[in-house]
matplotlib code that plots the C-alpha trace (Angstrom):
import matplotlib.pyplot as plt

x = [15.1, 14.8, 14.9, 16.5, 13.0, 11.6, 7.6, 5.9, 2.0, -0.2, -3.6, -4.8, -8.2, -9.7, -13.1, -15.2, -17.7, -17.3, -13.8, -10.6, -9.5, -7.0, -6.4, -4.0, -4.0, -1.4, -2.5, -1.9, 1.7, 1.5, 4.1, 4.0, 7.0, 6.6, 9.4, 8.6, 7.8, 8.3, 4.5, 3.1, 1.8, -1.6, -2.7, -6.0, -4.2, -5.9, -2.1, -1.2, -4.6, -3.5, -0.6, -2.0, -3.6, -5.7, -8.9, -8.1, -7.7, -11.7, -12.8, -11.3, -13.0, -16.6, -16.0, -15.4, -17.9, -20.8, -19.4, -19.0, -23.1, -24.9, -22.9, -24.9, -21.3, -19.4, -15.6, -12.5, -9.9, -6.7, -4.6, -1.9, -1.3, 1.5, 2.7, 1.1, 1.6, 0.7, -2.6, -2.6, -2.3, -5.7, -7.8, -6.7, -7.6, -11.3, -11.2, -10.6, -12.6, -16.1, -17.9, -21.4, -20.6, -22.1, -19.3, -16.5, -14.8, -11.0, -9.6, -6.2, -5.7, -1.8, -0.9, 2.6, 1.5, -2.5, -2.7, -1.6, -4.4, -6.1, -3.9, -4.8, -8.7, -8.0, -6.4, -9.7, -12.2, -10.2, -12.8, -10.4, -9.6, -13.7, -14.1, -11.1, -11.3, -15.5, -16.2, -18.8, -17.8, -14.9, -14.8, -11.6, -12.2, -9.2, -9.0, -10.0, -12.9, -13.3, -11.8, -10.2, -8.8, -10.8, -11.6, -14.8, -14.4, -18.8, -18.8, -20.4, -22.6, -24.2, -19.7, -20.9, -19.3, -17.0, -17.4, -15.3, -12.1, -12.1, -8.7, -6.1, -3.0, -1.6, -2.2, -0.5, 2.4, 2.8, 2.6, 5.7, 7.3, 7.1, 8.3, 11.5, 12.4, 12.1, 14.2, 17.3, 16.8, 15.6, 16.0, 19.5, 21.0, 20.4, 21.7, 18.3, 18.6, 22.1, 22.0, 19.9, 21.1, 18.3, 15.1, 18.2, 20.4, 19.3, 21.2, 24.2, 27.4, 26.0, 27.9, 29.7, 27.2, 26.5, 23.5, 23.1, 22.6, 19.5, 17.1, 13.2, 10.1, 7.4, 3.7, 1.3, -2.4, -4.9, -7.4, -10.3, -13.9, -15.3, -16.0, -15.8, -12.6, -13.3, -12.6, -9.1, -8.5, -8.7, -7.0, -3.4, -3.1, -4.2, -1.6, 1.2, 1.1, 1.1, 4.9, 5.4, 4.4, 7.0, 10.2, 9.3, 9.8, 12.2, 15.9, 17.8, 19.9, 17.0, 14.6, 16.3, 14.0, 10.2, 7.7, 3.9]
y = [-4.9, -6.5, -4.6, -6.1, -5.3, -7.6, -6.6, -8.0, -6.3, -7.1, -6.1, -4.9, -5.5, -3.7, -4.3, -2.2, -4.6, -4.1, -3.7, -3.3, -6.3, -6.5, -9.2, -10.3, -11.4, -11.8, -12.4, -15.7, -15.7, -15.7, -16.1, -14.3, -16.7, -19.7, -22.1, -20.6, -23.5, -23.6, -24.1, -24.5, -20.9, -20.9, -17.6, -17.0, -17.4, -13.5, -12.0, -13.1, -11.7, -8.5, -7.9, -8.2, -4.6, -2.6, -4.0, -7.5, -5.4, -4.3, -8.3, -9.9, -7.0, -7.6, -11.1, -10.9, -8.7, -11.4, -14.0, -11.9, -10.2, -12.4, -10.8, -7.4, -5.5, -2.6, -4.1, -2.4, -3.8, -3.8, -4.7, -2.9, -4.3, -7.6, -8.6, -9.4, -7.7, -4.8, -6.5, -6.7, -2.9, -2.4, -4.8, -3.4, 0.4, -0.6, -1.9, 0.6, 2.9, 0.4, 3.3, 2.4, -0.1, -3.9, -5.3, -4.7, -6.9, -6.9, -8.0, -9.0, -10.1, -10.1, -11.6, -13.0, -15.3, -15.1, -18.2, -15.8, -14.8, -17.7, -18.0, -13.7, -15.1, -18.1, -15.8, -13.4, -16.0, -17.1, -15.5, -13.9, -11.9, -11.3, -10.8, -8.2, -6.4, -6.7, -9.0, -11.4, -13.2, -13.9, -15.7, -15.8, -17.6, -17.8, -18.9, -21.0, -21.1, -17.6, -15.6, -13.8, -14.5, -12.0, -11.9, -10.5, -9.7, -8.7, -6.3, -7.1, -4.1, -4.6, -2.9, 0.7, 1.9, 5.0, 7.9, 10.7, 11.9, 15.9, 17.7, 16.4, 17.1, 19.2, 16.1, 14.2, 16.5, 16.9, 13.2, 12.1, 15.2, 14.0, 10.4, 12.0, 13.4, 10.2, 8.4, 11.0, 12.4, 9.0, 5.8, 7.1, 8.8, 6.1, 3.3, 1.3, 0.1, 0.0, 0.4, 3.4, 7.4, 9.2, 9.8, 9.7, 7.4, 3.7, 0.1, 1.8, -0.7, -2.8, -2.4, -5.2, -7.8, -5.2, -3.4, -0.3, 3.6, 5.1, 6.6, 5.3, 5.8, 6.9, 6.1, 8.0, 6.8, 9.2, 9.4, 8.3, 9.9, 6.3, 4.7, 1.5, -0.9, -2.9, 0.7, 1.4, -2.3, -2.3, 1.1, 0.4, -3.2, -1.0, 1.2, -1.6, -2.9, 0.4, 0.5, -2.8, -1.8, 2.1, -0.5, -2.5, 0.2, 2.6, 1.4, 0.2, 3.9, 5.7, 3.7, 0.9, 0.6, 1.5, 3.2, 3.2]
z = [-19.7, -16.3, -12.9, -10.1, -8.1, -5.8, -4.9, -2.3, -1.7, 0.8, 1.9, 5.3, 5.9, 9.0, 9.9, 13.1, 14.7, 18.2, 18.5, 15.7, 14.5, 11.6, 8.7, 6.4, 3.3, 0.7, -3.4, -4.7, -6.3, -10.2, -12.3, -15.9, -17.6, -18.8, -21.4, -25.0, -27.4, -31.2, -32.3, -35.9, -37.1, -37.3, -39.8, -37.8, -34.5, -33.1, -32.8, -36.4, -38.1, -35.6, -38.2, -40.7, -40.8, -39.7, -42.0, -40.3, -37.0, -37.6, -38.9, -35.3, -33.4, -35.5, -34.5, -31.2, -30.6, -32.7, -31.1, -27.5, -28.0, -25.0, -22.2, -24.0, -22.6, -24.5, -25.1, -24.4, -27.3, -26.6, -29.9, -29.1, -25.6, -26.0, -22.5, -19.2, -17.3, -19.1, -20.0, -15.9, -15.7, -17.7, -16.2, -12.4, -14.1, -15.0, -11.2, -10.1, -11.7, -11.7, -10.7, -11.2, -13.9, -14.1, -15.5, -18.2, -21.0, -22.0, -25.2, -25.9, -29.6, -29.4, -26.3, -27.3, -23.8, -24.2, -21.0, -18.9, -18.9, -18.3, -14.9, -14.1, -14.2, -11.8, -9.1, -9.6, -8.9, -6.0, -2.7, -0.9, -4.3, -4.9, -1.7, -1.3, -4.8, -4.9, -8.0, -8.8, -10.8, -13.4, -16.5, -19.2, -22.8, -25.4, -28.9, -30.5, -27.8, -28.8, -31.9, -29.4, -25.7, -23.7, -19.8, -18.6, -14.7, -13.5, -10.5, -6.6, -7.6, -3.4, -2.7, -2.6, -6.5, -6.8, -5.7, -8.0, -6.2, -6.5, -7.5, -5.5, -6.6, -4.6, -2.1, -4.9, -4.6, -1.4, -0.6, -3.7, -1.7, 1.3, 0.7, -1.6, 1.6, 4.1, 1.7, 1.7, 5.8, 6.3, 4.2, 3.0, 6.2, 9.0, 5.5, 6.6, 3.0, 1.8, -1.4, -1.6, -0.6, -1.7, -4.3, -7.1, -5.8, -5.6, -6.1, -5.0, -4.9, -7.2, -10.0, -9.4, -9.6, -13.2, -11.9, -12.6, -10.4, -10.7, -9.2, -7.4, -9.2, -7.1, -7.6, -5.8, -5.9, -6.4, -3.6, -3.8, -1.0, -1.8, 1.9, -0.7, 1.1, -2.4, -4.2, -2.0, -2.9, -6.3, -6.4, -5.0, -7.1, -10.1, -8.7, -8.3, -11.7, -13.4, -11.6, -13.0, -16.6, -16.1, -14.4, -17.3, -19.8, -18.4, -18.5, -15.3, -15.1, -15.3, -12.9, -10.5, -7.5, -6.7, -4.0, -4.1]

ax = plt.figure().add_subplot(projection="3d")
ax.plot(x, y, z, "-o")
ax.set_aspect("equal")
plt.show()
């Protein structure tokens, strides 16, 4: 299922030092697409070992744990994830919930395109991303160099850790309700978007090009009491990838577009 949706994610960083200075930052572009190649079957390739069953999957996990023992880090093992956008969601959730953790190591043995993990790692290694998200270093290794593909992230502990948010469900509900009202009474009423009339009717008038009418999915980021700009940025990026997964795993007549 493919949604006719374009995403743009821009962060503004405000620095207060003798005045208000705002700098715009946009993540480097990364595409999780590519031409498929007819590679020879390798029974030892991680995704093929996972397909053999639980016993072989457990042996593969043990091999990776032994291999990564030098990192002194607990491994988050995700054998059920096959798509790159699902992997991105998990990684940014880990970053957003870093708290007082020094590092995280996540492995995706069943990825259809393991090379995408290396591409994402390259983006995270950029000085801009490291500064924005509070990262110290990022390492990625793929099969056959390691038993299974993994990404290892060390957090910059000079950046304040995330504080646990209290129960703000009422705030989240109010934000979602206000957004739905804005969609109907402002965006739809004044035709600012010719294809959206309300939260339940988007992609209106696009049937001729094969796009059915669907709803607008609203994702509200969870409140945080942290004053860390890295924590806030990580939560926004995590919410973005969560929304990508929601759209990719739903039909177009259910959700036509999204607001984060």
